[in-house]
C-alpha positions as CSV (number, residue, x, y, z in Angstrom):
1,X,-0.7,-27.3,6.5
2,X,-3.5,-29.3,4.9
3,X,-3.4,-30.9,1.4
4,X,-6.5,-31.1,-0.7
5,X,-5.8,-32.4,-4.2
6,X,-9.4,-32.3,-5.3
7,X,-9.5,-28.5,-4.7
8,X,-6.4,-27.8,-6.8
9,X,-7.6,-30.1,-9.6
10,X,-4.1,-30.3,-11.3
11,X,-2.1,-33.4,-11.8
12,X,1.5,-33.5,-10.7
13,X,2.5,-33.4,-14.4
14,X,0.4,-30.3,-15.1
15,X,1.7,-28.6,-12.0
16,X,5.3,-29.3,-13.0
17,X,4.7,-28.1,-16.5
18,X,3.2,-24.8,-15.3
19,X,6.1,-24.3,-13.0
20,X,8.5,-24.7,-15.8
21,X,6.6,-22.3,-18.1
22,X,6.5,-19.8,-15.2
23,X,10.3,-20.0,-14.8
24,X,11.1,-19.6,-18.5
25,X,8.4,-17.1,-19.7
26,X,7.3,-14.8,-16.9
27,X,9.4,-11.9,-15.6
28,X,7.8,-11.5,-12.2
29,X,7.4,-8.1,-10.5
30,X,10.0,-7.8,-7.7
31,X,11.1,-11.3,-8.4
32,X,14.5,-12.7,-7.3
33,X,16.2,-13.0,-10.6
34,X,19.5,-14.3,-9.2
35,X,18.0,-16.9,-6.9
36,X,18.9,-20.4,-8.0
37,X,16.1,-23.0,-8.5
38,X,15.0,-24.4,-5.2
39,X,16.0,-21.5,-3.1
40,X,13.2,-19.2,-4.1
41,X,9.6,-20.2,-3.3
42,X,7.5,-20.7,-6.4
43,X,3.8,-20.7,-5.5
44,X,1.1,-21.1,-8.1
45,X,-2.1,-20.0,-6.5
46,X,-5.3,-21.5,-8.0
47,X,-8.1,-20.5,-5.6
48,X,-9.1,-18.4,-2.6
49,X,-12.0,-18.2,-0.2
50,X,-12.3,-15.6,2.6
51,X,-8.9,-15.2,4.1
52,X,-7.3,-18.4,2.7
53,X,-5.5,-19.3,-0.5
54,X,-4.9,-22.7,-2.1
55,X,-1.9,-23.5,-4.3
56,X,-1.7,-25.8,-7.3
57,X,-0.6,-28.7,-5.0
58,X,-3.7,-28.3,-2.8
59,X,-1.9,-26.7,0.1
60,X,-3.9,-24.1,2.0
61,X,-2.5,-20.9,3.5
62,X,-3.9,-18.2,5.8
63,X,-3.2,-15.1,3.8
64,X,-1.9,-12.6,6.3
65,X,-1.2,-10.0,3.6
66,X,-4.6,-9.8,1.7
67,X,-2.3,-10.6,-1.3
68,X,-0.6,-7.2,-1.7
69,X,-2.5,-5.2,1.1
70,X,-5.6,-5.1,-1.1
71,X,-8.0,-8.0,-1.1
72,X,-10.0,-6.3,1.7
73,X,-13.4,-8.0,1.3
74,X,-11.7,-11.4,1.0
75,X,-11.5,-14.0,-1.8
76,X,-14.3,-15.7,-3.6
77,X,-16.9,-12.9,-3.8
78,X,-19.2,-14.1,-6.5
79,X,-21.1,-10.8,-6.5
80,X,-18.0,-9.0,-7.7
81,X,-17.6,-11.5,-10.5
82,X,-21.3,-11.0,-11.4
83,X,-20.9,-7.2,-11.4
84,X,-18.0,-7.5,-13.8
85,X,-19.9,-10.0,-16.0
86,X,-23.0,-7.8,-16.1
87,X,-21.1,-4.7,-17.1
88,X,-19.0,-6.6,-19.7
89,X,-22.1,-7.9,-21.3
90,X,-23.6,-4.4,-21.6
91,X,-20.4,-2.5,-22.2
92,X,-17.0,-3.9,-21.4
93,X,-15.0,-0.8,-22.2
94,X,-15.4,2.7,-23.7
95,X,-12.9,5.5,-23.8
96,X,-13.3,8.3,-21.3
97,X,-11.3,10.8,-23.3
98,X,-12.8,14.2,-24.0
99,X,-16.4,14.3,-23.0
100,X,-17.2,10.5,-23.2
101,X,-18.5,8.9,-20.1
102,X,-20.1,5.8,-18.7
103,X,-22.6,5.2,-15.9
104,X,-20.3,3.2,-13.6
105,X,-17.5,5.7,-13.7
106,X,-19.9,8.6,-13.1
107,X,-21.6,6.9,-10.2
108,X,-18.3,5.8,-8.7
109,X,-16.9,9.3,-8.8
110,X,-20.0,10.6,-7.1
111,X,-19.8,7.8,-4.5
112,X,-16.1,8.6,-3.8
113,X,-17.0,12.2,-3.2
114,X,-19.6,11.0,-0.6
115,X,-17.1,8.8,1.2
116,X,-13.9,10.9,1.1
117,X,-13.1,13.2,3.9
118,X,-13.5,17.0,3.8
119,X,-13.6,18.8,0.5
120,X,-12.2,16.0,-1.8
121,X,-14.9,15.9,-4.5
122,X,-13.5,15.3,-7.9
123,X,-11.8,12.1,-9.2
124,X,-9.4,11.4,-12.0
125,X,-9.3,7.6,-12.6
126,X,-6.2,5.5,-13.5
127,X,-5.4,1.8,-13.3
128,X,-2.7,1.4,-10.5
129,X,-1.1,3.3,-7.7
130,X,2.0,4.3,-9.7
131,X,-0.1,5.9,-12.4
132,X,-2.2,7.7,-9.8
133,X,1.0,9.0,-8.1
134,X,2.4,10.3,-11.4
135,X,-1.0,12.0,-12.1
136,X,-0.9,13.7,-8.7
137,X,2.6,15.1,-9.3
138,X,1.6,16.4,-12.7
139,X,-1.5,18.0,-11.4
140,X,0.4,19.7,-8.6
141,X,2.9,21.2,-11.1
142,X,0.1,22.2,-13.4
143,X,-1.8,23.8,-10.5
144,X,1.1,26.1,-9.7
145,X,1.7,27.1,-13.4
146,X,-1.9,28.0,-13.6
147,X,-1.5,30.0,-10.4
148,X,1.4,32.0,-12.0
149,X,4.2,30.3,-10.1
150,X,5.8,28.0,-12.7
151,X,9.0,27.6,-10.6
152,X,7.1,25.4,-8.1
153,X,8.0,22.0,-9.4
154,X,9.7,20.1,-6.5
155,X,7.8,17.3,-4.8
156,X,8.8,16.5,-1.2
157,X,8.4,12.8,-0.2
158,X,10.0,11.0,2.8
159,X,12.6,8.3,3.2
160,X,10.9,4.9,3.4
161,X,7.8,6.2,1.6
162,X,6.6,3.9,-1.3
163,X,4.7,5.5,-4.1
164,X,5.0,3.0,-6.9
165,X,7.5,2.1,-9.6
166,X,6.6,4.1,-12.6
167,X,9.4,6.6,-13.4
168,X,8.1,9.6,-11.4
169,X,6.8,7.4,-8.6
170,X,10.1,5.6,-8.4
171,X,11.8,8.9,-8.0
172,X,9.3,9.9,-5.2
173,X,9.7,6.6,-3.5
174,X,12.2,6.9,-0.6
175,X,13.6,3.3,-0.7
176,X,17.0,3.2,-2.3
177,X,16.8,-0.4,-3.3
178,X,14.2,0.6,-5.9
179,X,16.5,3.2,-7.4
180,X,19.6,1.0,-7.9
181,X,20.2,0.3,-11.6
182,X,17.4,2.6,-12.8
183,X,19.3,5.9,-12.4
184,X,19.2,8.7,-13.1
185,X,16.0,9.4,-11.2
186,X,13.6,12.1,-12.4
187,X,14.6,15.6,-11.3
188,X,12.4,17.5,-8.8
189,X,12.0,14.9,-6.1
190,X,13.3,15.6,-2.5
191,X,13.2,13.4,0.6
192,X,12.7,14.2,4.2
193,X,13.3,11.7,7.1
194,X,10.8,9.0,7.9
195,X,8.5,9.8,10.9
196,X,9.7,6.7,12.7
197,X,9.1,6.9,16.5
198,X,11.0,3.7,17.1
199,X,14.2,5.1,15.6
200,X,13.9,8.5,17.1
201,X,16.9,9.4,19.3
202,X,16.3,13.0,20.0
203,X,14.6,14.9,22.8
204,X,11.0,16.2,22.9
205,X,8.2,15.3,20.5
206,X,9.3,13.1,17.7
207,X,6.3,14.3,15.6
208,X,7.5,17.9,15.9
209,X,11.1,16.9,15.2
210,X,10.1,15.0,12.0
211,X,7.8,17.8,10.8
212,X,10.6,20.3,11.4
213,X,13.0,18.1,9.5
214,X,10.6,18.1,6.5
215,X,10.3,21.9,6.8
216,X,14.1,22.1,6.7
217,X,14.1,20.3,3.3
218,X,11.5,22.8,2.0
219,X,13.6,25.7,3.2
220,X,16.8,24.4,1.7
221,X,15.1,23.9,-1.6
222,X,13.4,27.3,-1.4
223,X,9.6,27.2,-0.6
224,X,9.0,29.1,-3.9
225,X,10.3,26.0,-5.7
226,X,8.1,23.4,-3.9
227,X,4.8,22.3,-5.4
228,X,3.7,19.7,-2.9
229,X,4.4,17.2,-0.2
230,X,3.4,13.6,-0.8
231,X,3.1,11.2,2.2
232,X,1.7,7.8,3.1
233,X,-0.4,8.1,6.3
234,X,1.2,4.9,7.4
235,X,4.4,3.9,5.5
236,X,3.8,0.5,4.1
237,X,6.6,-1.1,2.2
238,X,9.0,1.1,4.1
239,X,8.3,-0.8,7.3
240,X,4.7,-0.3,8.5
241,X,5.7,3.0,10.2
242,X,2.9,4.6,12.1
243,X,3.7,8.3,12.7
244,X,3.5,10.1,16.0
245,X,0.0,11.4,16.7
246,X,1.0,15.1,16.2
247,X,3.0,14.5,13.0
248,X,0.3,15.0,10.4
249,X,-1.4,18.0,12.0
250,X,2.1,19.7,12.2
251,X,2.8,18.6,8.6
252,X,-0.4,20.3,7.5
253,X,0.7,23.4,9.2
254,X,4.0,23.3,7.4
255,X,2.2,23.0,4.1
256,X,-0.1,25.9,4.9
257,X,2.8,28.1,6.0
258,X,4.5,27.8,2.7
259,X,1.4,27.3,0.5
260,X,2.2,23.7,-0.4
261,X,-0.3,21.1,-1.6
262,X,-0.6,18.1,0.6
263,X,-0.9,14.8,-1.3
264,X,-2.1,11.8,0.8
265,X,-1.0,8.5,-0.7
266,X,-3.8,6.3,0.6
267,X,-3.1,3.4,-1.8
268,X,-2.6,0.9,1.1
269,X,-4.5,2.7,3.9
270,X,-7.6,3.7,2.0
271,X,-11.1,2.1,2.2
272,X,-10.9,0.8,5.7
273,X,-7.5,-0.8,6.2
274,X,-6.7,1.2,9.4
275,X,-10.2,1.0,10.8
276,X,-11.3,4.3,9.2
277,X,-12.4,4.8,5.6
278,X,-9.2,6.8,5.1
279,X,-6.2,6.9,7.4
280,X,-5.8,10.7,7.6
281,X,-9.1,10.7,9.4
282,X,-7.3,9.4,12.5
283,X,-5.6,12.8,12.8
284,X,-8.4,15.0,11.4
285,X,-6.1,16.2,8.6
286,X,-7.4,17.4,5.2
287,X,-5.4,16.6,2.1
288,X,-5.5,18.7,-1.1
289,X,-5.2,15.6,-3.3
290,X,-5.7,12.0,-2.3
291,X,-4.3,9.0,-4.2
292,X,-6.2,5.7,-3.9
293,X,-6.0,2.2,-5.5
294,X,-5.9,-1.4,-4.1
295,X,-8.9,-1.5,-1.8
296,X,-11.3,0.4,-4.0
297,X,-12.0,-2.9,-5.8
298,X,-10.4,-5.2,-3.3
299,X,-8.0,-6.2,-6.1
300,X,-10.7,-7.8,-8.2
301,X,-9.9,-5.5,-11.1
302,X,-7.2,-2.9,-11.5
303,X,-8.4,0.6,-10.6
304,X,-6.9,3.7,-9.0
305,X,-7.3,7.4,-9.0
306,X,-6.6,10.9,-7.6
307,X,-9.2,12.9,-5.7
308,X,-9.0,16.7,-5.7
309,X,-10.6,19.3,-3.6
310,X,-13.0,21.6,-5.3
311,X,-10.4,24.4,-4.9
312,X,-7.8,22.5,-6.8
313,X,-10.2,21.4,-9.5
314,X,-11.4,25.0,-10.0
315,X,-7.8,26.1,-10.7
316,X,-7.4,23.3,-13.3
317,X,-10.6,24.4,-15.0
318,X,-8.7,27.5,-16.1
319,X,-6.6,25.4,-18.5
320,X,-7.0,26.8,-22.0
321,X,-7.9,23.9,-24.2
322,X,-7.2,20.2,-23.5
323,X,-6.2,18.8,-20.2
324,X,-3.2,17.0,-21.7
325,X,-3.0,14.0,-19.5
326,X,-4.7,10.6,-19.9
327,X,-4.5,6.8,-19.8
328,X,-6.3,4.4,-22.1
329,X,-8.1,2.7,-19.2
330,X,-9.0,5.8,-17.1
331,X,-12.5,5.2,-15.8
332,X,-12.7,1.7,-17.2
333,X,-16.4,0.9,-16.9
334,X,-16.1,-2.7,-15.8
335,X,-13.5,-1.8,-13.1
336,X,-15.7,1.0,-11.9
337,X,-18.7,-1.3,-11.7
338,X,-16.7,-3.7,-9.6
339,X,-15.5,-0.8,-7.5
340,X,-19.1,0.4,-6.8
341,X,-20.1,-3.1,-5.8
342,X,-17.1,-3.5,-3.6
343,X,-17.9,-0.3,-1.8
344,X,-21.4,-1.5,-1.3
345,X,-20.0,-4.7,0.4
346,X,-17.9,-2.6,2.7
347,X,-20.9,-0.6,3.7
348,X,-23.5,-3.4,3.9
349,X,-21.3,-5.7,5.9
350,X,-19.8,-2.9,8.0
351,X,-16.4,-4.2,7.1
352,X,-14.6,-0.9,7.9
353,X,-15.9,-1.2,11.5
354,X,-15.0,-4.8,11.5
355,X,-11.5,-3.9,10.4
356,X,-11.2,-1.6,13.4
357,X,-12.4,-4.4,15.7
358,X,-10.3,-7.2,14.2
359,X,-7.5,-4.7,14.0
360,X,-7.5,-4.0,17.7
361,X,-7.5,-7.8,18.3
362,X,-4.5,-8.2,15.8
363,X,-2.5,-5.4,17.5
364,X,-3.1,-7.0,20.9
365,X,-2.0,-10.5,19.8
366,X,1.0,-9.2,18.0
367,X,2.3,-7.7,21.2
368,X,3.0,-11.3,22.4
369,X,6.0,-11.3,19.9
370,X,7.8,-8.6,21.9
371,X,9.1,-11.2,24.3
372,X,11.2,-12.9,21.6
373,X,14.8,-12.1,21.6
374,X,15.1,-10.7,18.1
375,X,11.9,-8.7,18.1
376,X,12.7,-5.0,18.6
377,X,9.4,-3.4,17.9
378,X,5.8,-4.3,17.2
379,X,3.6,-1.6,15.6
380,X,0.5,-1.1,13.5
381,X,-2.9,0.6,13.0
382,X,-6.1,-1.4,12.3
383,X,-5.5,-4.4,10.2
384,X,-2.0,-3.3,9.3
385,X,0.9,-4.6,11.4
386,X,4.7,-4.6,11.4
387,X,7.2,-6.6,13.4
388,X,10.7,-5.3,13.4
389,X,13.6,-7.7,13.9
390,X,16.9,-6.5,15.5
391,X,20.2,-8.1,16.4
392,X,20.4,-6.1,19.6
393,X,17.3,-4.9,21.5
394,X,19.2,-2.4,23.6
395,X,20.9,-0.6,20.7
396,X,18.1,-1.3,18.2
397,X,20.8,-2.6,15.8
398,X,19.5,-4.1,12.6
399,X,20.7,-7.5,11.3
400,X,23.3,-7.5,8.6
401,X,21.6,-7.6,5.1
402,X,23.3,-10.8,4.3
403,X,21.6,-12.5,7.3
404,X,18.2,-11.9,5.7
405,X,16.3,-12.2,9.0
406,X,12.9,-11.1,7.8
407,X,13.2,-13.3,4.7
408,X,14.0,-16.3,6.8
409,X,11.0,-15.7,8.9
410,X,8.8,-15.3,5.8
411,X,10.0,-18.6,4.4
412,X,9.5,-20.4,7.7
413,X,6.0,-19.0,8.1
414,X,5.2,-20.0,4.5
415,X,6.3,-23.5,5.2
416,X,3.9,-23.6,8.1
417,X,1.0,-22.3,6.0
418,X,0.9,-18.6,6.7
419,X,1.6,-15.8,4.2
420,X,3.2,-12.6,5.5
421,X,5.7,-10.3,3.8
422,X,9.3,-9.5,4.5
423,X,10.2,-5.8,4.0
424,X,13.6,-4.1,3.8
425,X,15.0,-3.1,7.2
426,X,14.0,-6.6,8.6
427,X,10.3,-5.9,9.1
428,X,7.6,-8.5,8.8
429,X,4.3,-7.0,7.5
430,X,0.8,-8.3,8.2
431,X,-2.2,-7.0,6.4
432,X,-5.0,-9.6,6.2
433,X,-8.4,-9.4,4.6
434,X,-11.1,-7.6,6.7
435,X,-13.1,-10.9,6.9
436,X,-10.3,-12.7,8.8
437,X,-11.5,-14.5,11.9
438,X,-10.0,-14.1,15.4
439,X,-9.0,-17.8,15.1
440,X,-7.1,-17.1,11.9
441,X,-5.4,-14.1,13.5
442,X,-4.4,-16.5,16.4
443,X,-3.0,-18.8,13.8
444,X,-0.9,-16.1,12.1
445,X,0.6,-14.9,15.4
446,X,1.2,-18.5,16.6
447,X,3.1,-19.3,13.3
448,X,5.0,-16.0,13.4
449,X,6.0,-16.7,17.0
450,X,7.4,-20.1,16.1
451,X,9.1,-18.9,12.9
452,X,10.8,-15.9,14.6
453,X,11.9,-18.1,17.5
454,X,13.3,-20.7,15.1
455,X,15.1,-18.1,13.0
456,X,16.4,-16.3,16.1
457,X,18.0,-19.5,17.3
458,X,19.7,-20.0,13.9
459,X,21.0,-16.5,13.9
460,X,22.3,-16.8,17.4
461,X,24.3,-20.0,16.8
462,X,28.0,-19.6,17.4
463,X,30.4,-19.7,14.4
């Protein structure tokens, strides 16, 4: 880990003061509120360039997570700052309510229609993935009311899906640790098993078995009560679970059989993360609604949305009067201007193709970790990888929660200058910027190897 005081530009006193203000005045998202001082890492990031970050003390890190799966084009893109400044100078913000519009939002909606697969042609803009998920659920319910089937209100998600942490999105999310303390959850959300090939213990095709398990949830609820199925193409926060190849084609058939809308949550996977513009393209499956966020601006400004097929939009157009849904910052012109410029970078520099190429390299290098005693599975798609840690390879037994194997590896890697992310279920996630070099991928894997080996030795020590 290198130290560069001149890059950080903060004195020790300034850094200490900021750290104290952070502890006393900022309630961090998903922060460890019970962690005593000194046991929880406190990083204050001050700059980034390409695939690296620098903290307030001048330490540099290879960012193996693209921050939160989203800084796809890498850090330090001055053209994105210029796009924001130019739009702010002309028109920083204007409401999109009613019939009001702005050029960046109109052009971005048209560009998305060009890039999106199949018949997804109309966009509703929001600010974050949770907002976009809530919007999709409301649209699904409204769709069926307009179709004369008001009893269709249930949304089927899957265990280990992550859809955000607004109230409805929390209820759709299939990770119980995000429910605890916030109950009761919103009614009308059901959960089917995660399509996890590694944990499959049955016979025959795991894809067919998991699709049938979801169909069973639909049948138990009553198909006439189900509005939609929402699914991440690759489950992200739930453990980087890549489904069997036949799962989504079979899931589409289940939706068609019972007349359900299929909502693809491409918040993490959209805009090239898996080596395709959108992940469902890997399986040639068409969604009725598609949720996006993160990569649309590479995180440079908050922006998200829901794309609808023309058929879904045509049904919504039968609403008598106002479409009674909206957020203040829907179609924010500055965010949309940055989104447009970001998409241009992805196209001009062929970064989606690069994500496929670097992704293949990442997946190959990560396989080296399989030889380690506590590595049970290595999986991924494109520049999205997961390493699952187990206490017993033969039985695939997980570590006890109190042992915190993934968290220990995360802290060890952080100390060695590499940022990854520990997920529930003892999985280490890797999701670097598309501009990452092969040498930086080598560094990530080298550090992970050493960190996992070190933690494995600690966990194997006798009492």
